[in-house]
ROVEX-473657 format. One record per residue (C-alpha): x negated, y, z negated; residue number from 1; residue in one letter. Coordinates in steps of 0.05 Angstrom, whole numbers, m for minus. Each point is the difference from the previous one (the first is absolute). Layout:
BEGIN
<r x="X" y="Y" z="Z" resi="NUM" resn="A"/>
...
***
This chain:
BEGIN
<r x="11" y="55" z="350" resi="1" resn="M"/>
<r x="m20" y="m51" z="52" resi="2" resn="P"/>
<r x="m41" y="m63" z="m15" resi="3" resn="A"/>
<r x="m73" y="7" z="m21" resi="4" resn="M"/>
<r x="m57" y="m42" z="27" resi="5" resn="D"/>
<r x="m61" y="m16" z="m41" resi="6" resn="I"/>
<r x="m37" y="64" z="20" resi="7" resn="L"/>
<r x="58" y="43" z="m24" resi="8" resn="E"/>
<r x="5" y="m41" z="m64" resi="9" resn="I"/>
<r x="m74" y="14" z="m14" resi="10" resn="M"/>
<r x="13" y="74" z="8" resi="11" resn="R"/>
<r x="51" y="m5" z="m56" resi="12" resn="H"/>
<r x="m37" y="m47" z="m48" resi="13" resn="L"/>
<r x="m72" y="1" z="m25" resi="14" resn="P"/>
<r x="m2" y="m77" z="m4" resi="15" resn="H"/>
<r x="m44" y="m39" z="47" resi="16" resn="R"/>
<r x="m18" y="m74" z="12" resi="17" resn="Y"/>
<r x="5" y="m43" z="m39" resi="18" resn="P"/>
<r x="50" y="39" z="m42" resi="19" resn="F"/>
<r x="45" y="31" z="53" resi="20" resn="L"/>
<r x="64" y="m42" z="m6" resi="21" resn="M"/>
<r x="44" y="31" z="54" resi="22" resn="I"/>
<r x="m4" y="m20" z="73" resi="23" resn="D"/>
<r x="57" y="40" z="30" resi="24" resn="R"/>
<r x="55" y="47" z="m23" resi="25" resn="V"/>
<r x="65" y="m19" z="35" resi="26" resn="L"/>
<r x="40" y="60" z="m23" resi="27" resn="E"/>
<r x="m5" y="58" z="m48" resi="28" resn="C"/>
<r x="64" y="39" z="m10" resi="29" resn="D"/>
<r x="m8" y="67" z="m36" resi="30" resn="V"/>
<r x="76" y="9" z="m3" resi="31" resn="A"/>
<r x="11" y="m64" z="m41" resi="32" resn="T"/>
<r x="m68" y="0" z="m35" resi="33" resn="H"/>
<r x="m14" y="m70" z="26" resi="34" resn="R"/>
<r x="m57" y="m36" z="34" resi="35" resn="I"/>
<r x="m9" y="m69" z="30" resi="36" resn="R"/>
<r x="m67" y="m30" z="19" resi="37" resn="A"/>
<r x="m35" y="m67" z="12" resi="38" resn="V"/>
<r x="m61" y="m36" z="m27" resi="39" resn="K"/>
<r x="m22" y="m61" z="41" resi="40" resn="N"/>
<r x="m28" y="m50" z="m49" resi="41" resn="V"/>
<r x="m57" y="m40" z="31" resi="42" resn="T"/>
<r x="m44" y="m56" z="m27" resi="43" resn="L"/>
<r x="m64" y="39" z="14" resi="44" resn="N"/>
<r x="15" y="52" z="m55" resi="45" resn="E"/>
<r x="m55" y="m1" z="m52" resi="46" resn="P"/>
<r x="45" y="m14" z="m60" resi="47" resn="F"/>
<r x="22" y="m68" z="28" resi="48" resn="F"/>
<r x="m69" y="m29" z="m11" resi="49" resn="A"/>
<r x="12" y="m1" z="m75" resi="50" resn="G"/>
<r x="76" y="5" z="m8" resi="51" resn="H"/>
<r x="11" y="m59" z="1" resi="52" resn="F"/>
<r x="m49" y="m47" z="35" resi="53" resn="P"/>
<r x="40" y="m54" z="34" resi="54" resn="G"/>
<r x="66" y="37" z="m10" resi="55" resn="Y"/>
<r x="m9" y="72" z="25" resi="56" resn="P"/>
<r x="48" y="49" z="m32" resi="57" resn="V"/>
<r x="m1" y="76" z="6" resi="58" resn="M"/>
<r x="m11" y="28" z="m70" resi="59" resn="P"/>
<r x="63" y="34" z="m27" resi="60" resn="G"/>
<r x="m39" y="61" z="m20" resi="61" resn="V"/>
<r x="m19" y="9" z="74" resi="62" resn="L"/>
<r x="73" y="m5" z="20" resi="63" resn="V"/>
<r x="13" y="56" z="m51" resi="64" resn="I"/>
<r x="m58" y="39" z="30" resi="65" resn="E"/>
<r x="30" y="m7" z="70" resi="66" resn="A"/>
<r x="66" y="27" z="m27" resi="67" resn="M"/>
<r x="m38" y="57" z="m34" resi="68" resn="A"/>
<r x="m37" y="18" z="64" resi="69" resn="Q"/>
<r x="64" y="4" z="41" resi="70" resn="V"/>
<r x="31" y="43" z="m56" resi="71" resn="S"/>
<r x="m60" y="47" z="4" resi="72" resn="A"/>
<r x="9" y="8" z="75" resi="73" resn="I"/>
<r x="72" y="19" z="m13" resi="74" resn="L"/>
<r x="m20" y="51" z="m53" resi="75" resn="A"/>
<r x="m49" y="33" z="47" resi="76" resn="Y"/>
<r x="48" y="0" z="60" resi="77" resn="V"/>
<r x="58" y="28" z="m43" resi="78" resn="M"/>
<r x="m44" y="60" z="m15" resi="79" resn="R"/>
<r x="m34" y="7" z="67" resi="80" resn="G"/>
<r x="m67" y="m14" z="m33" resi="81" resn="E"/>
<r x="m58" y="m48" z="4" resi="82" resn="R"/>
<r x="m51" y="m21" z="m51" resi="83" resn="H"/>
<r x="m62" y="45" z="m3" resi="84" resn="D"/>
<r x="m66" y="2" z="m35" resi="85" resn="S"/>
<r x="28" y="43" z="m57" resi="86" resn="K"/>
<r x="57" y="m44" z="m25" resi="87" resn="S"/>
<r x="26" y="m71" z="4" resi="88" resn="L"/>
<r x="65" y="m35" z="m17" resi="89" resn="L"/>
<r x="m14" y="m50" z="m56" resi="90" resn="F"/>
<r x="42" y="m56" z="m30" resi="91" resn="F"/>
<r x="33" y="24" z="m64" resi="92" resn="A"/>
<r x="46" y="m57" z="m18" resi="93" resn="G"/>
<r x="37" y="m63" z="20" resi="94" resn="I"/>
<r x="68" y="m19" z="m28" resi="95" resn="D"/>
<r x="45" y="m60" z="11" resi="96" resn="N"/>
<r x="m49" y="m38" z="45" resi="97" resn="A"/>
<r x="27" y="m67" z="22" resi="98" resn="R"/>
<r x="m31" y="m53" z="45" resi="99" resn="F"/>
<r x="50" y="m46" z="35" resi="100" resn="R"/>
<r x="m47" y="m45" z="39" resi="101" resn="R"/>
<r x="m73" y="m5" z="21" resi="102" resn="P"/>
<r x="m27" y="33" z="62" resi="103" resn="V"/>
<r x="m42" y="m44" z="46" resi="104" resn="F"/>
<r x="m46" y="9" z="60" resi="105" resn="P"/>
<r x="43" y="8" z="62" resi="106" resn="G"/>
<r x="55" y="39" z="m37" resi="107" resn="D"/>
<r x="17" y="70" z="23" resi="108" resn="Q"/>
<r x="18" y="44" z="m59" resi="109" resn="L"/>
<r x="53" y="51" z="15" resi="110" resn="V"/>
<r x="m11" y="56" z="m51" resi="111" resn="L"/>
<r x="56" y="48" z="m17" resi="112" resn="E"/>
<r x="m2" y="59" z="m47" resi="113" resn="A"/>
<r x="48" y="55" z="m20" resi="114" resn="E"/>
<r x="m20" y="63" z="m37" resi="115" resn="E"/>
<r x="45" y="6" z="m60" resi="116" resn="L"/>
<r x="m27" y="67" z="m26" resi="117" resn="N"/>
<r x="m60" y="46" z="m5" resi="118" resn="C"/>
<r x="m14" y="45" z="m60" resi="119" resn="V"/>
<r x="m63" y="43" z="m2" resi="120" resn="R"/>
<r x="m41" y="m46" z="46" resi="121" resn="S"/>
<r x="23" y="m64" z="m34" resi="122" resn="V"/>
<r x="40" y="m45" z="46" resi="123" resn="F"/>
<r x="46" y="m60" z="m14" resi="124" resn="K"/>
<r x="15" y="m52" z="53" resi="125" resn="F"/>
<r x="42" y="m62" z="7" resi="126" resn="S"/>
<r x="m40" y="m49" z="41" resi="127" resn="A"/>
<r x="12" y="m70" z="30" resi="128" resn="R"/>
<r x="m39" y="m51" z="39" resi="129" resn="A"/>
<r x="34" y="m51" z="44" resi="130" resn="K"/>
<r x="m20" y="m56" z="46" resi="131" resn="V"/>
<r x="54" y="m2" z="52" resi="132" resn="G"/>
<r x="63" y="14" z="m39" resi="133" resn="E"/>
<r x="m26" y="m34" z="m63" resi="134" resn="E"/>
<r x="m18" y="46" z="m58" resi="135" resn="L"/>
<r x="m69" y="m19" z="m27" resi="136" resn="V"/>
<r x="m14" y="58" z="m47" resi="137" resn="A"/>
<r x="30" y="64" z="m27" resi="138" resn="Q"/>
<r x="m19" y="55" z="m48" resi="139" resn="A"/>
<r x="9" y="72" z="m20" resi="140" resn="E"/>
<r x="m66" y="36" z="10" resi="141" resn="L"/>
<r x="m25" y="67" z="m25" resi="142" resn="M"/>
<r x="m57" y="40" z="29" resi="143" resn="A"/>
<r x="m31" y="67" z="m16" resi="144" resn="A"/>
<r x="m42" y="49" z="40" resi="145" resn="V"/>
<r x="m65" y="14" z="m37" resi="146" resn="R"/>
<r x="m59" y="43" z="18" resi="147" resn="D"/>
<r x="m65" y="m36" z="14" resi="148" resn="V"/>
<r x="m71" y="25" z="m5" resi="149" resn="K"/>
<r x="m43" y="m20" z="58" resi="150" resn="V"/>
***
C-alpha cells in the first residue's frame, strides 16, 4: 500500500487533535505485516506545557500511544477495514516496554510496527520508535476489537 497522508490516516483512525499521533504513513506492507510512519514532535503540542516546564520531554506513554496508533492502522489495513461507529480497536496490553532516551521538540519519531498474530479479534504487535536510526522506545502491544454503544 502506498504512503498515507493525514486525511487517509483520519479515515483509518478515530483519533483527532490533540490525540492523533501520526502525521504520515511512509509504507504499509500487507505481505510482510509491517508499517512505518512518522510523528513530527513540535514544541506547540499541549503536553509540553506541563511535561516538563523548562525541559520539554514527550511523555513516554504518548510515545507508546503513537506506536499503538500505527499498529491500529496496520490491523485495519491488513483486513481491508476501517474503524466504524459500531466497534473500535482498544489497547489490551503492553509487554516489555523499554525507553532508551527522551523525545524532545524537533525530533521526528519514526514509528514501526509488525503484526505478530491475530486470534479472534485480538492482535499482538511488535513496535518501535526511533529518532533517526536511534531506538528511543520499543514494546509488544496487544489490542482488541470491541463493540461500542453510541
